[in-house]
MARTI-421544 format. One record per atom (N, C-alpha, C): residue in three letters; y, z, x. Coordinates in steps of 0.2 Angstrom, whole numbers, padded with zeros to 4 digits, always signed. Layout:
% MARTI-421544
ALAYZX;...
% end
This chain:
% MARTI-421544
SER-0005+0013-0001;SER-0011+0011+0003;SER-0013+0004+0001;TYR-0017+0001+0004;TYR-0019-0006+0003;TYR-0026-0006+0005;SER-0030-0011+0002;SER-0037-0012+0003;SER-0039-0018+0006;VAL-0044-0018+0010;VAL-0047-0024+0013;VAL-0055-0024+0010;LEU-0056-0029+0007;LEU-0063-0030+0004;LEU-0067-0035+0008;ILE-0072-0033+0011;ILE-0077-0037+0015;ILE-0082-0040+0010;LYS-0084-0046+0011;LYS-0088-0050+0007;LYS-0094-0048+0003;GLU-0095-0050-0003;GLU-0101-0050-0006;GLU-0105-0057-0004;ARG-0110-0056-0001;ARG-0113-0062+0003;ARG-0114-0068-0001;SER-0116-0068-0008;SER-0118-0074-0012;SER-0111-0077-0014;GLN-0106-0073-0016;GLN-0100-0077-0018;GLN-0094-0072-0016;GLY-0091-0073-0010;GLY-0086-0069-0008;GLY-0083-0072-0001;TRP-0082-0067+0003;TRP-0078-0069+0009;TRP-0080-0064+0015;GLU-0079-0066+0021;GLU-0080-0062+0027;GLU-0074-0062+0031;TYR-0071-0057+0033;TYR-0066-0057+0038;TYR-0068-0055+0045;THR-0065-0059+0049;THR-0066-0057+0056;THR-0061-0051+0058;MET-0062-0048+0064;MET-0058-0043+0066;MET-0051-0045+0066;GLU-0050-0051+0069;GLU-0043-0053+0069;GLU-0040-0054+0062;GLU-0043-0057+0058;GLU-0041-0058+0051;GLU-0039-0051+0048;MET-0043-0046+0049;MET-0042-0039+0046;MET-0035-0036+0049;MET-0035-0037+0056;MET-0029-0035+0059;MET-0023-0039+0057;GLU-0023-0045+0055;GLU-0018-0049+0052;GLU-0015-0046+0046;ILE-0020-0043+0042;ILE-0018-0040+0035;ILE-0014-0034+0037;VAL-0017-0030+0042;VAL-0013-0024+0044;VAL-0006-0025+0046;ARG-0005-0031+0050;ARG+0001-0032+0053;ARG+0006-0035+0047;LYS+0003-0038+0042;LYS+0007-0040+0037;LYS+0011-0035+0033;TYR+0009-0029+0034;TYR+0013-0023+0031;TYR+0017-0019+0036;ASP+0018-0022+0042;ASP+0022-0018+0047;ASP+0029-0016+0045;SER+0032-0020+0040;SER+0039-0018+0038;SER+0039-0014+0031;GLU+0032-0012+0029;GLU+0032-0008+0023;GLU+0030-0001+0024;PRO+0032+0004+0020;PRO+0031+0011+0021;PRO+0025+0013+0019;VAL+0019+0010+0021;VAL+0012+0012+0019;VAL+0010+0017+0023;THR+0006+0021+0021;THR+0003+0027+0025;THR-0004+0027+0026;GLU-0008+0022+0023;GLU-0015+0022+0023;GLU-0018+0015+0023;VAL-0023+0013+0027;VAL-0027+0007+0026;VAL-0034+0009+0024;HIS-0035+0006+0018;HIS-0042+0008+0015;HIS-0046+0002+0015;LEU-0052+0003+0019;LEU-0056-0003+0021;LEU-0063-0001+0018;VAL-0065-0006+0014;VAL-0072-0005+0011;VAL-0076-0012+0012;GLY-0082-0012+0012;GLY-0085-0019+0013;GLY-0093-0019+0011;GLY-0096-0023+0015;GLY-0103-0024+0013;GLY-0108-0022+0019;VAL-0114-0023+0018;VAL-0119-0022+0024;VAL-0121-0029+0027;LEU-0118-0030+0032;LEU-0119-0037+0036;LEU-0120-0036+0043;PRO-0124-0039+0046;PRO-0126-0038+0053;PRO-0121-0038+0058;GLN-0116-0042+0057;GLN-0110-0042+0062;GLN-0106-0036+0062;TYR-0106-0033+0056;TYR-0102-0027+0055;TYR-0106-0021+0057;ASP-0106-0020+0064;ASP-0110-0014+0067;ASP-0106-0009+0070;LEU-0109-0004+0073;LEU-0106+0002+0076;LEU-0100+0000+0080;LYS-0101-0005+0085;LYS-0097-0008+0090;LYS-0091-0011+0086;PHE-0092-0015+0081;PHE-0087-0018+0077;PHE-0082-0013+0074;TYR-0084-0008+0070;TYR-0080-0004+0067;TYR-0077+0001+0072;SER-0080+0003+0077;SER-0077+0007+0082;SER-0071+0003+0085;GLU-0071-0003+0087;GLU-0066-0007+0090;GLU-0060-0008+0084;LEU-0062-0009+0078;LEU-0057-0010+0073;LEU-0053-0004+0072;PHE-0056+0002+0071;PHE-0053+0008+0070;PHE-0048+0009+0076;THR-0050+0008+0082;THR-0046+0009+0088;THR-0040+0004+0088;ALA-0042-0002+0086;ALA-0036-0007+0086;ALA-0031-0005+0081;ILE-0033-0003+0075;ILE-0028-0001+0070;ILE-0023+0004+0072;HIS-0026+0010+0075;HIS-0022+0015+0078;HIS-0018+0013+0083;LYS-0020+0009+0088;LYS-0016+0006+0093;LYS-0010+0003+0091;HIS-0011-0002+0086;HIS-0006-0006+0083;HIS-0001-0001+0079;ARG-0003+0004+0075;ARG+0001+0008+0071;ARG-0002+0015+0071;PRO+0000+0019+0076;PRO-0003+0025+0077;PRO-0003+0030+0070;GLY+0003+0030+0066;GLY+0003+0034+0061;GLY-0001+0032+0055;LEU-0004+0027+0055;LEU-0008+0024+0049;LEU-0014+0028+0048;HIS-0016+0030+0042;HIS-0022+0034+0041;HIS-0027+0029+0039;VAL-0033+0029+0043;VAL-0038+0025+0042;VAL-0044+0028+0037;LYS-0044+0026+0031;LYS-0049+0028+0026;LYS-0054+0022+0026;ALA-0060+0023+0028;ALA-0064+0017+0028;ALA-0072+0019+0027;LEU-0075+0014+0024;LEU-0082+0013+0023;LEU-0085+0019+0019;THR-0091+0018+0016;THR-0095+0023+0012;THR-0101+0024+0016;PRO-0105+0030+0014;PRO-0111+0031+0017;PRO-0116+0025+0016;VAL-0115+0021+0012;VAL-0119+0015+0011;VAL-0119+0011+0018;GLU-0113+0009+0020;GLU-0112+0006+0026;GLU-0114+0010+0032;TYR-0112+0016+0032;TYR-0113+0021+0038;TYR-0121+0022+0039;HIS-0124+0022+0034;HIS-0132+0023+0034;HIS-0135+0017+0038;TYR-0132+0011+0036;TYR-0135+0005+0039;TYR-0133+0004+0046;ILE-0126+0005+0048;ILE-0124+0004+0055;ILE-0127+0010+0059;PHE-0128+0016+0057;PHE-0131+0021+0061;PHE-0139+0019+0062;LYS-0142+0017+0057;LYS-0149+0016+0058;LYS-0150+0010+0063;LYS-0146+0005+0062;LYS-0146-0001+0067;LYS-0145+0001+0074;ALA-0140+0006+0075;ALA-0138+0008+0081;ALA-0143+0014+0084;LYS-0148+0016+0080;LYS-0153+0021+0081;LYS-0150+0027+0083;ILE-0145+0030+0079;ILE-0142+0036+0080;ILE-0143+0040+0074;ASP-0142+0047+0074;ASP-0142+0051+0068;ASP-0135+0051+0065;TYR-0135+0054+0059;TYR-0129+0054+0055;TYR-0123+0058+0059;ALA-0125+0064+0062;ALA-0121+0068+0065;ALA-0117+0064+0071;THR-0122+0061+0075;THR-0119+0057+0081;THR-0114+0052+0079;GLY-0117+0048+0074;GLY-0113+0042+0071;GLY-0106+0044+0069;MET-0106+0050+0065;MET-0099+0052+0062;MET-0095+0054+0067;LYS-0097+0057+0072;LYS-0093+0060+0078;LYS-0090+0054+0082;LEU-0094+0048+0083;LEU-0092+0042+0086;LEU-0086+0039+0082;MET-0087+0039+0075;MET-0082+0036+0071;MET-0076+0040+0071;LYS-0076+0046+0071;LYS-0070+0051+0072;LYS-0067+0049+0078;GLU-0070+0049+0084;GLU-0067+0047+0090;GLU-0064+0040+0090;ALA-0067+0036+0087;ALA-0064+0029+0086;ALA-0058+0028+0082;GLY-0056+0033+0078;GLY-0050+0033+0074;GLY-0051+0034+0067;LEU-0057+0035+0064;LEU-0058+0036+0057;LEU-0055+0043+0055;ASP-0051+0042+0050;ASP-0047+0048+0047;ASP-0051+0052+0041;SER-0053+0048+0037;SER-0056+0050+0031;SER-0061+0045+0028;ILE-0065+0047+0023;ILE-0070+0043+0020;ILE-0069+0043+0012;PRO-0069+0037+0010;PRO-0068+0036+0002;PRO-0074+0038-0001;GLY-0074+0039-0008;GLY-0080+0041-0012;GLY-0085+0037-0014;GLY-0084+0030-0012;GLY-0089+0025-0015;GLY-0096+0026-0013;GLY-0100+0022-0017;GLY-0107+0022-0015;GLY-0111+0027-0018;ALA-0108+0032-0021;ALA-0112+0038-0024;ALA-0116+0035-0031;GLU-0113+0031-0035;GLU-0116+0029-0041;GLU-0118+0034-0045;ILE-0125+0035-0046;ILE-0128+0041-0049;ILE-0133+0043-0044;PHE-0133+0050-0042;PHE-0138+0052-0037;PHE-0145+0052-0039;HIS-0146+0054-0045;HIS-0153+0055-0048;HIS-0158+0049-0046;PRO-0163+0049-0043;PRO-0167+0044-0041;PRO-0170+0040-0047;GLU-0171+0043-0053;GLU-0173+0040-0059;GLU-0168+0034-0061;ILE-0162+0035-0060;ILE-0157+0030-0061;ILE-0155+0026-0055;ARG-0154+0029-0050;ARG-0152+0026-0043;ARG-0157+0020-0041;GLU-0163+0021-0042;GLU-0168+0016-0041;GLU-0168+0010-0045;GLN-0164+0010-0051;GLN-0164+0005-0055;GLN-0157+0001-0054;ILE-0152+0005-0052;ILE-0145+0002-0051;ILE-0143+0001-0044;ALA-0146+0004-0039;ALA-0144+0004-0033;ALA-0149+0005-0028;LYS-0155+0001-0029;LYS-0161+0003-0025;LYS-0160+0000-0018;ASP-0155-0004-0016;ASP-0154-0006-0009;ASP-0150-0002-0005;LYS-0147+0003-0009;LYS-0142+0007-0005;LYS-0145+0014-0003;CYS-0142+0017+0001;CYS-0144+0024+0003;CYS-0146+0028-0003;THR-0150+0033-0002;THR-0152+0038-0007;THR-0146+0042-0008;GLY-0146+0046-0014;GLY-0141+0051-0016;GLY-0141+0056-0010;LYS-0147+0058-0008;LYS-0148+0063-0003;LYS-0145+0061+0004;GLN-0146+0055+0005;GLN-0143+0052+0012;GLN-0135+0052+0011;TRP-0133+0050+0005;TRP-0125+0050+0004;TRP-0122+0057+0005;LEU-0125+0062+0002;LEU-0123+0068+0003;LEU-0123+0071+0010;GLN-0129+0069+0014;GLN-0129+0071+0021;GLN-0124+0068+0025;ILE-0122+0062+0024;ILE-0117+0059+0028;ILE-0110+0062+0027;HIS-0109+0064+0021;HIS-0102+0067+0019;HIS-0103+0074+0022;GLU-0108+0078+0022;GLU-0109+0084+0025;GLU-0108+0084+0033;GLU-0110+0079+0036;GLU-0109+0079+0043;GLU-0102+0077+0045;TRP-0099+0073+0040;TRP-0091+0072+0041;TRP-0087+0078+0040;HIS-0089+0082+0035;HIS-0086+0088+0034;HIS-0087+0093+0039;LYS-0092+0093+0043;LYS-0094+0098+0048;LYS-0089+0097+0054;LEU-0086+0091+0054;LEU-0081+0089+0060;LEU-0074+0091+0058;GLY-0074+0095+0052;GLY-0067+0097+0050;GLY-0063+0091+0046;MET-0067+0086+0044;MET-0063+0080+0041;MET-0064+0080+0033;ARG-0060+0076+0030;ARG-0060+0076+0022;ARG-0063+0070+0020;SER-0065+0070+0013;SER-0068+0064+0010;SER-0067+0065+0003;ASN-0069+0059-0001;ASN-0069+0059-0008;ASN-0076+0058-0011;ALA-0076+0059-0018;ALA-0083+0058-0021;ALA-0082+0054-0027;THR-0087+0050-0029;THR-0086+0046-0036;THR-0093+0047-0040;MET-0092+0045-0046;MET-0098+0044-0050;MET-0097+0038-0054;LEU-0102+0034-0054;LEU-0102+0028-0059;LEU-0105+0030-0065;TYR-0102+0030-0071;TYR-0104+0032-0077;TYR-0104+0027-0083;GLY-0107+0028-0088;GLY-0107+0023-0094;GLY-0111+0017-0093;HIS-0117+0018-0090;HIS-0122+0012-0090;HIS-0128+0014-0093;ILE-0134+0015-0089;ILE-0140+0017-0092;ILE-0142+0024-0091;GLU-0137+0028-0088;GLU-0138+0035-0086;GLU-0138+0039-0093;GLU-0141+0045-0093;GLU-0140+0050-0098;GLU-0135+0055-0096;PHE-0133+0059-0101;PHE-0129+0065-0099;PHE-0132+0069-0094;LYS-0138+0070-0094;LYS-0142+0075-0089;LYS-0141+0072-0082;HIS-0141+0066-0081;HIS-0140+0063-0075;HIS-0133+0064-0072;ARG-0128+0064-0076;ARG-0121+0065-0074;ARG-0120+0072-0072;VAL-0123+0077-0076;VAL-0123+0084-0074;VAL-0126+0085-0068;ASP-0132+0082-0066;ASP-0136+0083-0060;ASP-0131+0080-0054;HIS-0128+0075-0055;HIS-0123+0072-0050;HIS-0118+0077-0049;LEU-0115+0079-0054;LEU-0109+0084-0053;LEU-0112+0091-0049;GLU-0117+0093-0051;GLU-0120+0099-0048;GLU-0121+0098-0041;GLN-0124+0092-0039;GLN-0125+0091-0032;GLN-0119+0091-0028;LEU-0114+0088-0031;LEU-0107+0088-0028;LEU-0104+0095-0027;ARG-0105+0099-0032;ARG-0102+0105-0032;ARG-0105+0110-0027;SER-0112+0109-0027;SER-0116+0113-0022;SER-0114+0111-0015;LEU-0113+0105-0013;LEU-0110+0103-0006;LEU-0103+0106-0005;GLN-0099+0105-0010;GLN-0092+0107-0009;GLN-0092+0115-0008;ASP-0096+0119-0011;ASP-0097+0126-0010;ASP-0099+0127-0003;LYS-0103+0123+0000;LYS-0105+0124+0007;LYS-0100+0122+0012;THR-0096+0116+0011;THR-0092+0113+0016;THR-0085+0113+0014;GLY-0083+0113+0008;GLY-0076+0113+0006;GLY-0072+0106+0008;GLY-0076+0101+0010;GLY-0073+0095+0013;GLY-0071+0090+0008;PHE-0073+0090+0002;PHE-0071+0085-0003;PHE-0064+0087-0005;GLN-0060+0082-0006;GLN-0053+0082-0009;GLN-0052+0081-0016;THR-0056+0075-0018;THR-0055+0072-0024;THR-0061+0070-0027;PHE-0062+0070-0034;PHE-0067+0067-0038;PHE-0065+0062-0042;ILE-0068+0056-0042;ILE-0066+0050-0045;ILE-0071+0047-0050;PRO-0071+0049-0056;PRO-0076+0045-0061;PRO-0074+0038-0061;LEU-0079+0034-0061;LEU-0078+0026-0061;LEU-0082+0024-0067;LYS-0078+0021-0071;LYS-0081+0018-0077;LYS-0085+0011-0076;PHE-0091+0011-0078;PHE-0095+0005-0078;PHE-0092-0001-0082;ARG-0091-0006-0079;ARG-0088-0012-0082;ARG-0094-0018-0082;ASN-0095-0021-0088;ASN-0101-0025-0088;ASN-0099-0033-0087;GLN-0094-0034-0084;GLN-0092-0041-0083;GLN-0095-0044-0077;ASP-0099-0050-0077;ASP-0101-0053-0071;ASP-0106-0049-0067;ASN-0110-0045-0070;ASN-0115-0042-0065;ASN-0122-0042-0069;GLN-0127-0039-0065;GLN-0134-0039-0068;GLN-0135-0035-0074;MET-0130-0030-0076;MET-0131-0026-0082;MET-0125-0028-0087;SER-0124-0035-0087;SER-0119-0037-0092;SER-0121-0036-0099;HIS-0128-0034-0100;HIS-0130-0033-0107;HIS-0129-0026-0110;VAL-0127-0022-0105;VAL-0126-0015-0107;VAL-0119-0014-0109;PRO-0118-0011-0115;PRO-0111-0010-0118;PRO-0107-0005-0114;GLU-0101-0006-0114;GLU-0096-0001-0111;GLU-0095+0005-0116;VAL-0094+0011-0113;VAL-0093+0017-0117;VAL-0085+0017-0119;SER-0084+0021-0124;SER-0077+0021-0127;SER-0072+0025-0123;VAL-0066+0024-0125;VAL-0061+0028-0122;VAL-0061+0035-0123;ILE-0064+0037-0129;ILE-0065+0044-0130;ILE-0070+0047-0125;GLU-0075+0043-0124;GLU-0080+0046-0119;GLU-0077+0046-0112;ASP-0073+0041-0110;ASP-0069+0041-0104;ASP-0066+0048-0103;LEU-0062+0050-0108;LEU-0058+0056-0108;LEU-0062+0062-0108;THR-0067+0062-0112;THR-0072+0068-0112;THR-0075+0069-0105;ASN-0077+0063-0102;ASN-0080+0063-0095;ASN-0075+0066-0090;TYR-0068+0064-0090;TYR-0063+0067-0086;TYR-0063+0075-0087;ALA-0063+0077-0093;ALA-0062+0084-0095;ALA-0068+0088-0092;ILE-0074+0086-0093;ILE-0080+0089-0091;ILE-0080+0090-0084;SER-0078+0084-0080;SER-0078+0084-0073;SER-0073+0089-0070;ARG-0067+0090-0074;ARG-0062+0094-0072;ARG-0065+0102-0072;ILE-0068+0103-0078;ILE-0070+0110-0079;ILE-0076+0111-0074;TYR-0081+0107-0074;TYR-0087+0108-0070;TYR-0086+0108-0062;LEU-0082+0104-0060;LEU-0080+0104-0053;LEU-0074+0108-0051;ASP-0075+0115-0052;ASP-0070+0119-0052;ASP-0068+0120-0044;ASN-0072+0118-0040;ASN-0070+0119-0033;ASN-0067+0112-0030;PHE-0066+0107-0034;PHE-0062+0101-0031;PHE-0055+0102-0033;ASP-0051+0101-0029;ASP-0043+0102-0030;ASP-0041+0096-0035;HIS-0044+0090-0035;HIS-0041+0085-0038;HIS-0046+0080-0042;ILE-0044+0078-0048;ILE-0048+0073-0052;ILE-0043+0067-0052;LYS-0046+0061-0050;LYS-0042+0055-0050;LYS-0044+0050-0055;ALA-0039+0046-0057;ALA-0041+0040-0062;ALA-0038+0034-0059;TYR-0041+0029-0059;TYR-0039+0022-0057;TYR-0036+0019-0063;TRP-0029+0018-0063;TRP-0026+0015-0069;TRP-0028+0008-0070;ALA-0029+0004-0065;ALA-0031-0003-0065;ALA-0038-0004-0068;MET-0042+0001-0068;MET-0049+0001-0071;MET-0049+0003-0078;ILE-0045+0007-0080;ILE-0046+0010-0087;ILE-0040+0008-0091;SER-0035+0005-0088;SER-0028+0003-0092;SER-0023+0008-0091;ARG-0017+0006-0091;ARG-0011+0011-0091;ARG-0011+0016-0096;SER-0012+0014-0102;SER-0012+0019-0108;SER-0017+0024-0107;THR-0023+0022-0105;THR-0029+0027-0105;THR-0027+0032-0099;ALA-0024+0029-0093;ALA-0022+0033-0088;ALA-0017+0038-0090;GLN-0013+0036-0094;GLN-0008+0041-0096;GLN-0011+0047-0100;LEU-0016+0045-0105;LEU-0020+0050-0109;LEU-0024+0054-0104;SER-0027+0051-0099;SER-0031+0055-0095;SER-0027+0061-0091;LEU-0021+0061-0091;LEU-0017+0066-0088;LEU-0017+0073-0092;ASN-0019+0072-0099;ASN-0020+0077-0103;ASN-0027+0080-0104;PHE-0032+0076-0100;PHE-0039+0078-0100;PHE-0041+0080-0093;GLY-0037+0083-0089;GLY-0040+0085-0082;GLY-0038+0081-0076;VAL-0035+0075-0077;VAL-0033+0071-0071;VAL-0027+0073-0069;ASP-0026+0074-0062;ASP-0019+0075-0059;ASP-0017+0070-0054;ASP-0021+0065-0053;ASP-0020+0060-0048;ASP-0021+0053-0051;ILE-0015+0049-0052;ILE-0016+0042-0054;ILE-0015+0038-0048;ASP-0020+0033-0047;ASP-0020+0029-0041;ASP-0020+0022-0044;GLY-0016+0018-0041;GLY-0010+0019-0036;GLY-0006+0013-0037;THR-0002+0011-0033;THR+0002+0005-0033;THR-0002+0000-0029;LEU-0004-0006-0032;LEU-0008-0011-0029;LEU-0005-0017-0028;ASP-0008-0021-0024;ASP-0006-0028-0024;ASP-0012-0033-0023;ASP-0011-0039-0021;ASP-0016-0044-0022;ASP-0022-0044-0017;THR-0022-0039-0012;THR-0028-0038-0008;THR-0033-0034-0012;THR-0031-0031-0017;THR-0036-0026-0021;THR-0039-0030-0026;LYS-0044-0035-0024;LYS-0048-0039-0028;LYS-0053-0035-0032;ILE-0055-0030-0029;ILE-0061-0026-0031;ILE-0061-0024-0039;TYR-0055-0023-0041;TYR-0054-0021-0048;TYR-0055-0027-0053;SER-0051-0032-0052;SER-0052-0038-0057;SER-0059-0041-0056;MET-0062-0041-0051;MET-0069-0044-0050;MET-0074-0040-0054;ALA-0072-0034-0055;ALA-0077-0029-0059;ALA-0076-0029-0066;GLY-0071-0033-0068;GLY-0069-0033-0075;GLY-0065-0028-0078;ALA-0060-0026-0074;ALA-0055-0020-0075;ALA-0051-0022-0081;GLU-0048-0017-0084;GLU-0043-0018-0090;GLU-0037-0023-0087;GLU-0035-0021-0081;GLU-0029-0025-0078;GLU-0032-0030-0074;GLN-0031-0036-0076;GLN-0034-0042-0072;GLN-0029-0044-0066;ASN-0023-0042-0067;ASN-0018-0043-0061;ASN-0015-0036-0060;PRO-0019-0032-0056;PRO-0017-0025-0055;PRO-0011-0023-0050;ALA-0005-0025-0052;ALA+0001-0023-0048;ALA+0005-0019-0052;MET+0008-0014-0049;MET+0012-0009-0052;MET+0017-0006-0046;SER+0023-0007-0048;SER+0028-0004-0043;SER+0028+0003-0043;THR+0031+0006-0038;THR+0032+0014-0038;THR+0036+0016-0044;GLN+0041+0012-0045;GLN+0046+0014-0051;GLN+0042+0014-0057;GLU+0038+0009-0058;GLU+0034+0009-0064;GLU+0029+0014-0065;LEU+0026+0016-0059;LEU+0021+0022-0059;LEU+0024+0028-0061;VAL+0030+0029-0058;VAL+0034+0035-0059;VAL+0036+0036-0067;GLU+0038+0030-0069;GLU+0040+0031-0077;GLU+0034+0032-0081;LEU+0028+0029-0079;LEU+0022+0030-0083;LEU+0020+0037-0083;ILE+0021+0041-0078;ILE+0019+0048-0077;ILE+0024+0052-0081;LYS+0031+0050-0080;LYS+0036+0054-0084;LYS+0035+0053-0091;GLN+0033+0048-0094;GLN+0033+0046-0101;GLN+0028+0051-0105;VAL+0023+0054-0101;VAL+0019+0059-0104;VAL+0020+0066-0102;GLY+0026+0067-0099;GLY+0029+0074-0098;GLY+0026+0077-0091;ARG+0024+0073-0087;ARG+0021+0075-0080;ARG+0026+0074-0075;HIS+0025+0078-0069;HIS+0029+0078-0064;HIS+0027+0073-0058;PRO+0030+0067-0057;PRO+0027+0063-0052;PRO+0029+0064-0045;ILE+0024+0065-0041;ILE+0025+0066-0033;ILE+0021+0061-0030;GLU+0024+0057-0025;GLU+0020+0053-0021;GLU+0017+0057-0015;ARG+0011+0055-0013;ARG+0008+0059-0008;ARG+0005+0055-0003;ASP+0002+0057+0002;ASP-0001+0053+0007;ASP-0009+0055+0006;THR-0013+0052+0010;THR-0020+0053+0009;THR-0023+0060+0009;LEU-0020+0064+0013;LEU-0022+0071+0013;LEU-0018+0076+0008;TYR-0014+0073+0003;TYR-0010+0076-0002;TYR-0004+0080+0001;ASN-0002+0078+0006;ASN+0005+0080+0008;ASN+0010+0076+0005;VAL+0016+0080+0003;VAL+0021+0077-0001;VAL+0025+0072+0003;ILE+0026+0066+0000;ILE+0030+0061+0003;ILE+0037+0061+0000;THR+0037+0060-0007;THR+0043+0060-0011;THR+0042+0063-0018;ASP+0046+0068-0019;ASP+0046+0071-0026;ASP+0050+0067-0031;TYR+0048+0064-0036;TYR+0051+0060-0040;TYR+0054+0063-0047;LYS+0053+0070-0047;LYS+0055+0073-0053;LYS+0062+0072-0055;ASP+0067+0072-0051;ASP+0074+0071-0052;ASP+0077+0065-0049;TYR+0072+0060-0046;TYR+0074+0055-0042;TYR+0077+0049-0047;GLN+0082+0046-0045;GLN+0085+0041-0048;GLN+0084+0034-0044;PHE+0081+0030-0047;PHE+0080+0023-0044;PHE+0087+0019-0045;PRO+0088+0016-0039;PRO+0095+0011-0040;PRO+0094+0006-0045;GLU+0099+0005-0049;GLU+0099+0000-0054;GLU+0100-0007-0051;ASP+0097-0012-0054;ASP+0098-0019-0052;ASP+0106-0020-0053;GLU+0108-0024-0048;GLU+0115-0026-0049;GLU+0117-0030-0055;LYS+0121-0027-0059;LYS+0123-0030-0065;LYS+0130-0033-0065;PRO+0132-0039-0068;PRO+0139-0041-0068;PRO+0143-0036-0072;LYS+0149-0035-0070;LYS+0154-0030-0073;LYS+0157-0034-0079;PHE+0158-0040-0079;PHE+0161-0044-0084;PHE+0157-0049-0087;TYR+0158-0050-0094;TYR+0154-0055-0097;TYR+0158-0060-0100;LYS+0156-0066-0099;LYS+0160-0072-0102;LYS+0158-0073-0109;LEU+0162-0072-0114;LEU+0161-0073-0121;LEU+0163-0080-0124;PRO+0159-0082-0128;PRO+0161-0089-0131;PRO+0167-0088-0135;VAL+0171-0094-0135;VAL+0177-0094-0139;VAL+0176-0097-0145;LEU+0177-0093-0151;LEU+0176-0096-0157;LEU+0183-0099-0160;ASN+0182-0105-0163;ASN+0188-0108-0166;ASN+0188-0106-0173;
% end
């Protein structure tokens, strides 16, 4: 998959629809299965814009899975269009939206959310939008931003609300704990938690969210070595192969400032810790089973010229 990041107003960038489509066309010869689009809350990105964009992507490449936007954006564009969540999500599905990523969840508890995400939709609204999407028979992911000013009780409350909605709808595929990074943001004074706490958080998430099929780790955010360790602490999904369009990691102060990894590198990383690597699509259908797969070796010369010693 690949990502399109729409601008942070003060220091960033804004793509036009044609520029976004140009990024999609850039991958025409690549075996990608998903376009992952996230962005900001800006007036020009409204219901009409996204409806036309999703339709254009499917028209250009019908088999491409469109995973796009979070409840933060959907809350804004539906409010601007004066429609309720159920109507809005139905329109998005009709336009070509295939699934919703898990972003924007942060921490649901208002005690913390009002301090770290007061301009975003509430935790209740986030859950309502996912619920309406699930009612349409569609799938989505969920996240939790941890390791900042929240306490353990706020994490448990967050997990409990996700588990309750999952009991009701069964629409969540994956839970993704997101580690707070303190580089270049308004909470730079808050120290980051340890790797031990990262791994503990993965393990507790796996145990508590017993109705979620998958727990995902972003290797670029936590480093390759921690991602390998996480596979022994409840994680069963390492995401993913990345390229230069995925600016969101390095901007957030990720461990990997140049987050690129080939499929072969990712397969080897997983095999090194005794796990079975399988490439999947967005909905967890198997694309390639790499258990016994042999990557072609680079062409090597058959003869070597040796120096002549007198």
